[in-house]
N, C-alpha and C positions, 0 to 999 in steps of 0.2 A: 273519648277515642282511646282505644287500646293500642299499646305498643308491644311488639314482640320481636324477638331475634331467635328464630328456631333454625339452627344450623345442624344438618345431618350429613354424615358420611354413610352412603348406602351402597351395598354391594349385592349383586345377584349373578347367578351362573346360567350358562346354557344348560339345556336338558342333558342329563348324564355327563356333564362337563365336556361335551363334544367341542373340539376346537373349530367352531363354525363362524367366528367373527373374523372376516378377512381383513388383514392389515391394509390391503390395497384399497378397501372401501370403508374402513372404519370412520373416516371423517364424514362421510355422507350420513352414517348412522348417528354420529354425534350431533350433526346439524339437525337431524330429525328430532332427536331427544331434546335438544335445546328449544326447538319450536314447541314441543309438547309442554315443556316447563313454562315458556313464555305465555302460551295460551291459558295455562292454569294460574298465571300471575305468581309463579314461583321463580326464584332466581338460581340459575345453574352457575356455580362458581368455577367448577372444574369437572371434566369428564376424561376418562381414559379407560382402556380395556386391554385385555389379553384375549387370545382366541376363544377362551372358555369362560370369561367373566368380565363384568363391568364395575367400575367404581365411579360414583359421582359425589360431589360435594354440593349441597343444595340448601337453600333457605326456603322453607315451605310456609305458606301463609297459615294463620292460626285456625281457619275454619275447615281445613282438610286434614285428616289424620295421615300419619305416615303410611299405614296399610292401604288407605284409599289412593294415595299418591303413587305408591309402588304398583298397585294394581293397574292404574291408568297407564303409567310409563311402560310396564311390561306388556300390557295388552295391546296398546297402540303400536309400540315398536315391533312386537312380534308380527302383527299384521303387515307392517311395512317391510320387515325383513323377508317375510314369506312372499311378498309381492315383487321382491328384487332377487329372484333365484339366480339370475346371471351373476350377481355380486356375492351372494351368500348361499351357494348351492347346497351346503350341508346343514343349514340351520333348520332344526325341527321344532324349536320352541325354547322357552326359558324354563329353568328348573322351578320347582314349586316354592322354594323359600327365598328369603333375602335376609340380610343383616343390616341393621341401622344403628348407628352410634351417634350420640349427641356430642357436640363440642362447643366451647365458649368462643366468642368472637376473637379473642386474642390467640386462639389456636388455629384460626382459619388459614393463615399462610403456611404453617407447618403441614397441615392436612392437604392443602393445595399442592405443595411440593411432593408430598408422599404419593399422591395420585398421579402427578405429572411424571414421576419416576418409576411407574409400574413396570415398564418393559425392562429397565435395568435391574430393578428389585427382583423380578422373577427369573433372571438368569441364574440366580443361586438359591432362590426360595420357592418351593412349590406352593400352590394355592392353599392346601390344607395347613401348612405351617404358618402362612400369613394369617389365615382365619383363626387358628388356635391362639396366635399372639394377640390379635385384636380382642378375642373373647377374654383372654386372661387379663388384659388391661382393664376390663370391666368386671373382673372377678367372676366370670361365667365359665362353665365347663360344658363344651358341646358333647353330645352323645353321638358317637359315630354310627350307631345303629338307627337312630331316629331323626337326627338333625338333617333337614332337607338341603342344607348348604354342603353337607358332606356326602349325602346319599340321595339319589333320585331314581 
């Protein structure tokens, strides 16, 4: 029997970074995403959002790729959001990209707290600065002309 511990911090944006995730109904969206994770036998450790993007900390089972997982989450949640136009009237879809970062088990609580504090964090830090900081942590340089997390 194989043993794995695949912990990912995944971020994705709304199309064109439109502020379409209503704070009044974000909990319903979180519950729906939790259900998707449970149905795929993946463990959602933390979720939080801003009006224009979502952060999750999740353990993904080894027989599903990160790209497959994100495609499922974004696809199913997009359909759900579009079926709840009374709660999310300006939602037009998710942006085309995502960012996924791996972490060790001993980093889990730090990342959980980082995600939990998104609303406080973004009082002073716009999304692009947060994204650049995360990318630099992994020695990556996003291209503002082609990176779908910065342009849609």
